[in-house]
N, C-alpha and C positions, 0 to 999 in steps of 0.2 A: 725811392724805394723798386727793387726788381718788379717785372710784373708777375701775375699770378702763375703762366706760362714757362716761364723763367722760371721759377721755385719748383716748379715740377719740375722740367728737365732735369736742374742739379740737384732733387733729391732732398731738397730744402723741407718741401711740405710735411713730408714724411716723419721727418723730426724733428717739427713744430708739432706735432699731433704728438709724440713720444712724450715729449718732455713736458705734455700741459698747454704748452700756449697759446694752441686751438683746441679749446674743449668741445666735447660732443657728446651730449646725455643720451644714456642708451633708452629705448623704446619699453614702455611695459611690457610683464612679461605676459603672455598667450593666454587668455583665461580657459579657451578651450571646454569652455561648457554650452551646450546648448538654452537658447530659452525654455522658459514653461511649458509643455505640451498640450496648451487648450486654445479654442478658437472659439469667439461668441458672434452669434449672429441672430436677430430677430427670426420669429415668424409669426407675424399679426401679432398678438400679444405674449406669446410665448418666448423665452429665452432659451437658446439651444446652447450647449456649450460642448463644441468638438474634444474629444479628449483620448490625447497620445497614451497608447500601451508600451509602444515599442516598434520594432520589426523582425521581419523572419528574411533570409534569402532563399525565395522560391525557386528550385529547382527548375528550372525550365522542361526540364525533360517529363515534369507533372502535368506539365499541358499537352491535350489528346487532340489529338482529331486534324493533326497540322504535321508537314514536315519541321526535320530540324532547323536546316536551311531559310526556312521561310520564315519560323520566328524568328531566327537569329536577325533576319533584315528589318522585321518592323521593330523588333527591341535597337537594332542600330537607327534608325530613322526618329528613335526618340530620344536619343544619345545616352541610350543605356548598355552595359555592357554585362555579358551574363556569364563568365569563366568563375566563378563563383558563386553563382546565382541570383536573381534580381531581389533587391532589396524591397519589400513589402509590407507597407505600411500596417500596425491592424490598430484599429480607431475604435472607441465606443463615444455616446452621444448622453448628454447629460441634460434634460428637458425640465424647467420651471415652467408650470402652467397657472404658476398665482395660486392652485390650489393643491397641487402635486409634486413636487420632484421624484421625476421617473428617471432612471438610469436605462438606456438600451445598449444591452452587454456590454460585461464587465470585465473584459480583456483576461490575461493568461494567468496572473499572480504568478506562483512559486514552479508551472505547470513545465513550465518550458526554460531556455536559457536567459543569461544577463542582459541580454537586449530586447528583453518585453518583463510586463510586472507593475509598470508605472500609472496604470488606470486611479490607484488609491492616492497616491501623491499628484496628480495633480488635479482631482477634486479638490485639495487642498489649495493647492496653488491656485487655484479658480476660485479661491473666494468662499466653499463649500467644504463642509464635513462628510465624510460618509455617514454619519446616524443623522444628518439629512435628508437622505433618499428613505424615500418612505414605497417606492415600487420599483422594482426590477424587471425588465421586460427582456427577458431571449430571444434572441433571430433564431439561435438553434443552439444545442446542449456540446459542440465540439468545445475542446478544454480553453483555445482562445478567447469565445466566450464566457464560460462558463465559470472558469475556475477562480477568478478574480472576485466569484461573492465571497471567499475567503482569506484572510486577511496571512501575513506572515507566519501566525501562531497554529494555522490553522483554525481560528473560531471565526463568525461571520463576521465579515466587515462591513454587512451593513445590518445593525442589529434591527432595528425598525423597519426595515420593507417585508413586504411579499413578495417571492420569487416565481415570475410566470414565464413558462414554455408551452409551444404550441406540444398536445396531447397524444400526436402521433410521433414526437421524437420523446417525451418521457415514457410512454409504452415501448421505444425499441432500447433510447439506449441505456433507462434503469430497469431494464427488463436482464432479469440472472439467466434466463434459460435464452434468451438473444445473445446474449454476451457470450456464456458458455460454446456457440455454433458460429461465433463468429471465428475468421481466419485469427492463428495465432498474434500475425503484425498490427491486425486491432484491437488485440485486447484491450492492451493500453489506455486507449480512447473509452472503454467503458467503466473501464477501473476509475481514471480522472473524473469521469463525469458522475459516477457515483458518491466518489469521496464529497465531491463540492455541494452536490445535493441534500448529502444526509445529513449534516447540523439544518438545513432548514427545514429537511422533511420531517425530523423530530421534532421540531419544534411549530407544526401544524403553519407553515408558513413556505410552502412551496406549493406549488397547484398548477396546475395542463387546466388550458383553453380548446376551447374548438373555433378552426377559423371562420372568420364572418362574426364575430362578436365585439363589440366594442367593450374596451378594458375599460378606459375614464376616458371623460368626456374630450374630443379632441384627438382621442388617439386610438385609431382602428387596426384592425388586421388583415394585413392583404396576404393569402397563403402563397405562396412562393417551394414550392416541392423539387425536390431535383439532388439539390446536394444534400441535404437531409430528409428521412420522411415528410417531418413536420416544420421543416424549414419555416419561416413568416419571416415578412417584410410587418413594419408599422409603417402608416399614412399619419402623419399628424398634420391638422387643421387647426387655422385661426385668421380666425375674417376672412377675408379671400385669398391668402394663402396656405399653399402646405410643403411640404418636406415627405420624403418617403425613405426612411433608412432601410437601407438592403440587405444585410447581414451580407451573406456570400455569394450574389450574384457574379461580383464580377473577383478575379482575385490576379487579373493582369489586365488593366488598363490598354498596355502599349500594344496586347492582341486580342482582347475579347471585345470591344467596342467596335472594331473594324468587323471584326471575324466574330463572332456569337455565337457558331457553332463549334468553335471550339472548346473543350470544357477539360474537366481537372480530373486527377488521378481519384480523388479523396470524395470527388459527387459518390453516393451510395447509388443515383439511381443517373446516370451522365444521360441519355436519351431525353429522363424528364426535364435534369436541369438545361439543356439545351432549350428547349421547348419554351419553357419559364424563363429564360433569359431572354429570347427573342419577342414574347410577348410585352414583357414588363418594361422592355427598352423604345416598342412601339408604343405602348400607352405612356410612358412616361414624359417620350418625346411629343408624343399629340399632346397631353394636357398642359406640359412645361414645368411639370412639378422642381422643385428642385430636389438633390441628391444629397442621398450619404451615405459612402462608404466605408465599411468595415474596413475595404481593404483597399484603398485609392489611395492617393498620395495623400497625408495628413496636410488641410483638416478634413480631405475627405468629403467635402462641401462643392455641390455645383450644379451643373446641369449636364441633359443627353441630349443631343441634338442628333439629328438623321440625318444622314451625309448622300451622295451619289451612292457611295458602297458602304451599307453597313453604320458605324453611328461613331459620333465623334463625342469627347468627353470634354468638359467644357467648363474646370475650374472655376470659383469664387475669386473672385476678389480681393484684396486686404482690404479695410476701410471699417469705418467706423459702424458701433448698431445704429440701425436704422430699423422703423418699423411703418414709415411711410413708402412703400414702393406697393 
């Protein structure tokens, strides 16, 4: 029988395939869907589930305090391209303390485009139901953190939960006089906040708190103002382990860890936001706290490490749920 190379040279191999003498099985059709957007870890006796709401493309022009070419250089060293904006995750966190099921931030629901609004579906994918949640803690009242308290029909997505937010944010975002005085471009943020909060306010299940309050056993408030007047983070503590849920302290991990002096256009008080970020990075790095970030690459979990210049983000490694560390 002629050699394979000879068959190829004579064009006979193509003919054999064509007539079916040599059968080839086609690969299965690509699935083209991502895995469900949740990830679990243990914090002492608490179970924490990171929930993916989706993503937005962050326009790098929103980063303030650094020249455009410097921003591009920092993105390039992380293999990120910004011609259409930098993909930025929106995350929420579900905490099962054994006594309470607590949701920190609720995602954006229908307030923004089709790349967002997955928190409620991912709660179900993670083995819970929105009805199981008894407490919703909001880091602040921007729509990508608040709108998800409503379902697609505009009704409370968490019918058995009380929603909590910092009193300064309540007084700012849910205030008709403040909204009326806001620049035209900011008015939609007030409108979306008021619409999302209204069903819970009407039911007496939307409440403000003051910084420093212990809302639940193992959950304390860390006041982190600047991004909004009443922006808060939450320190989750069980046994000897702690996890700080940051809220909007970081929007670009590629830029702001190394350069915490870079702010965001949406910061209500940019100077305060920078001061808060610097102080919190220093505190978290020294304490060795675990970190959960609303806009860090999903699952947004890891640690902050002090470097020779600035800080570095050290993401969690995938692994089994363990509480023996």
